[in-house]
N, C-alpha and C positions, 0 to 999 in steps of 0.2 A: 449123452450116453444113456442107453436104456436096454433092458433085458425083458424078453417076452416069452410066453409059452405058446407052442403051436402043436396042438393035439398031445402027443406023448413026449415031445422033445422041446428043447429050449433054443432060442436064438437071440443074437444081439444085433442092434442097428445103431450105428454111431456115425459121427461126422469127423473127418480129418482135414487138415489144411496142407496143401502141397507147398513146394518151395517157391511158388509164385503167388502164394496167398489165396489160391482157389480152394474152395471147400468141396468135398465130395463125400457121398454117402457110402458106408461100408456095411455089408450084410453078411453074417455068417450064421449057419444053423446046424442042427443035428446034435446038440449037446444033451447029455443025459440028465443034468440037473441045473437048477438056477445058479448055484454057486460056481459050478464049472463054467457056465456061460459068462458070468461076471469076471471070473479069473481070466478066461480066454480074451475077453474084451479088453481088459486092462493090459495084458501082455501084448496084444496086437497093437494097441495105441502106442505103448512104449517103444515097441520095435519099429513102428512106422515113423515115429518122431525121430528115432535114432538114425534111420536111413535117410530121412529128409535132412536132418541136421548135418550128417556127414557129407552130403552132396550139394547142399545149397551154396551158391556163390555168395561171397561177402556183399557184393553189389545188390543182389536180390534181398539178402537179409536186411541190409540198410534201408531199402525201400519200405519193407514191412515195419521196421523199427521207427522210421520217420513218421509213418501214419499213426502209429501207436503214441509216439511222443508228442505229436501235435495236439493230442486230446488231453494231455496230462499236465502241461506246463504253460506259463504265460507266453504270449506271442514274441516278446523281446528275447526271452530266454531260449525259446525254440529256434529263432533265427540265429542267435549266437552259437548255439550248439551245432546246428546244421552247417554253419560257416566253418567251424573248426573241423568237423568231420569231413566235409567235402573238400577242404583245402589241404588237410594234413593226414587224414586217415584213409579215406576212400580211394584216392589215387594210388596208394601203396598196396592196399589189400583187395581191391575190387575184383581181381581175377582169381583170387584164392578161393578154394572150397574151404568151408569152415574147419573141416578136419585137418586141413593142411597147415593151418596157422598154429605151429608148435612153438616151443620155447625158443628155438634158434631164430625162427622167423620174427618173433616178437622182439627179441633182443636186437636184431638187425634194424627193425623199424625204429627202435629207440635210439640207436646210433645215428640213423638218418635224421631224426628230429634234433638230436644234440648238435649236429653240424650247423643247424640254423641259428644257434646262439640265442634261443628264446629264454625268457626268465623261467625259473623253476615253477612259479605259480602257473604260468601258461602251459608249460609242458605237463605239469601235473593234471591240469584240466583236460588235456588230450588223453592222458592215460585213463582218467576217470570215464571219459566218453567211451573208450574202448571196453572198459570193464562193464559198463552198463549195457552196451550192445551185446556182448557175449553172455551176460546174465539173461538178457532177453532171449537169446538163442537157446540157453539152457532151459528156460521156462516153457518156451513155445515150440522149439524145434528139436528137442531131445539131445542137445549138445551135452556131453558128459562132464567136461571140465572147462573152467574159465582160465585160459592160459595167461591172460593179462593179470588176473588176481594173483596167480601162483608166481609169475615172474616178478611182480612188484613194480612199484612206482620208480620214477627217476630219483636220483640222489640230490638232495638240496645242499649244494656246496656252500652257499651263503645262507645259513639257517636264519639269520636275523636280517631282514631287509630294512635298511635305513632310508627313510623318506626325507626329501628336502622340505624345508619349511622356512617361514619368515619369523623373525623376532617382532616384537611389538613396534620397535623403532623402524624396522624395514617396512612394515605395513604402512605406518603413517607417512613415511617418505613417499611411498607409492600412492596412497589414497589422496594425498594433497595435490597430486598432479591430475587426478581424474576430474574432468569438468562436465561430464554428461551425467545428469542426475540418475537415470535408470541404472547405469553401470556403477556409479559411485555407491548407490544404496545396495545393489546386489553384492558387490565385492565386500562391503562392510558386513552385511548379513552373513555371508559365507565365512568371514574371518571370525566374527564374534558369536556365532552360534554353532559352528562345526557341522552345519547341514550339508548333505550331499547336493550336488547341483540339480539333479533331477527332482529332489524334494523341494528345492527353492523355486524352480520354474513352475511347479504344479500349484504353488500357493495362490489362493484367492484372497481378496480383502476380508472375506468373512472368516478366514482362518486366524485373524488377529483379534483378540479380546483383551482390552486393557493393555497390560504389559506382558501378555503371554501369547505365544504362537503355537497353533496346533498343526502338527505334522502327521497327516493321515493319508497321503497319496504321493505318487511320484510320476514323472513323465518317462515313458519308454522312448529314449532318445534315438534309438536305431530303427524304430518301427513307425511307419507312416500309413495312414488310411486317408485316401483322397487328399494327400498333401499335408495332413495335420498329424501332430504328435498324439500318441495315445496316452491318456491319463489312466494310470492303473494303481493297484494297491502298492504299499511300500515294499522294500526289499525283503523284510521279514516282519513277524508279529511284533518284535521288540522295537522296530523302526517307527511304529505308531507311538507318538509321544507328544507331550506338551512341555515346552521349555520357556523359561523366562527371558525377557529381553532387557538389555541395559538401556539407560535413559537416552543416550546419544543415538542409539540405533532406532529407538521409538521415535525420536525427534526427526530423524532422517526419513523414516517410513511415512510420517505424517506429511513431510514436505513432498514426497513422491506422490502421495494420494492427492494432495492439492493440485499437483501438476496434472494428474490424469483427470481430475474432476472438471477441468476446463474443456474436455472433449465431449462432444455430443454423444449421448447414449451411455455415458459412464455409469456403472453400478458396481456393487460389491462382489459380483460374480466375475469381474475382470481379473485377469492374471496380474499379480503384483508386479511381476517383471515382464512387461511386454504389452499389457492391455488386453485387447481382444484375443490375441494369441501370444504364446510365450516367446521370449527372445530366442534366437537361433544360437545353438551351442558353438557353431563355427565363428559367428560374429563375436560372441563373448570371448573366446580364446584370442581372436585377433585383437580385440580392444585391450585385453589384459596384457598381451605382449607389447602393444604400442605404448601403453602407460608404464610398463616396466622399463622399457628403453628410455622413455622420457624422464623417468625418475632416477635412472641409472642404478636400479636394484636388480638383483639376479632374477631371471625368469623362473617361476615355479609353475607346476601344473595346477589347473583349477581344483582338482581333488586335493591338492596339497594345502589349500586354504583350510581344509578340514584338519589336516595334520598340524597346521600352524596353530589352530584353536586348541587342539589337545596339548600341544607343547607349551602353550601359554599357561593353561590351567595347571599342568604338571609343575611348571617352574614356580608357580605361586603356592604350591603345596595343597592343591585341592585333592581330596581323597579319590583314589582310582575308581571306587564304586560310583561316585557322583559323575565322574567323567564318562564312565561307561554308559550310564543311563542317559546322559545328555546327548551322547553320540548315537544312541539307539542300537548299541551292540547287544547281542543276545545274552552275553554273560561277560563277567569281568575277565575271564581267561582270554577272550578275543582281544580285549583292550590291552592286556599285558603282552600278548603275543606281538602286537603291532608297535607298542610304545614303551616296552620295558627298558630299551636302551636310553630313553630320555629321563627315566626316573633316577634321581641322584642316589648314589650308593656311597654315603659318607662314612667310611670306616672309623674315622676319628671320633665322630659323634657317638657311634656304637660303643667304642672302647671307653669313652668318657662316661657314658651312662652306666656301663658295667662297673667301672671303678667307683662311681658314686654309690651304687647299691652295696658293693663290698665294703666300702668305708663305713657305711651305716651299721654294718653288722660286725 
């Protein structure tokens, strides 16, 4: 945006973007003063954005948003968001002009999503995608209101989600049946560290120092480049952490390292779980299910090894602050949100404590 003087009058020259993302130059002249030219320029841009925003199709808006988003987030997150939008949002709204997506239209879309019986977390993520797209339209295309924000999120019927997990005894029944060293050590590390699978698979032997393991990267499991998984930064800043290992896990890791050292070319840059390249997640799940059935224990998801670790620590009275740091949560409130139902609420102990205090007085 710029204002110039031409002899005795002022003019402005600016660039605007149409609903297809094409830039074009706008020139207006004949203004009596610089301030009037600036004001006219601002009003013109606002009016132009409003006209574009009112008439742009959602499908065209999404293409612009997609380009914008690809430059601001990680590849795995970008693919996940695009999949959600293209599977659940774009097919419904693609032929609507932005101005046509009102309160009733958005509520009907929410009803359509509710019929699919997705979890609240997943439906909420779809709502957030829609909020972000319309915020983008407000910022760059002059849309006046964000109907998704005003209408609000889905209602969480089951406010506290209870995850499945194994007890210490169930895990040992399972692990005693695992006779492949790579998977035996992997399952043990998952259970006794609470690491995410992506964090585990990204580990190199250099990440182990004495009895500590450094978690400083993860594998983008849904993103491939030339057939390889992408190693990227952890989920969040707090996910960068160093945690201590128990003696039995260290012993098992040393056994696995001796196993790999027999192979030509072995070095400390090899992946702990897989060697030259990390183990495939599909194979890990298949192996886990096979040994669950062999041990006759209930099947749990790979991510529920993490929940099992948290539940083990909670059952042994470890402070929630220490558990939160070990899991790499950004704050204790996140840990409490997920695991509060596992924390014992012994009313009898509370009353006994109060009685003892009162008796002393």
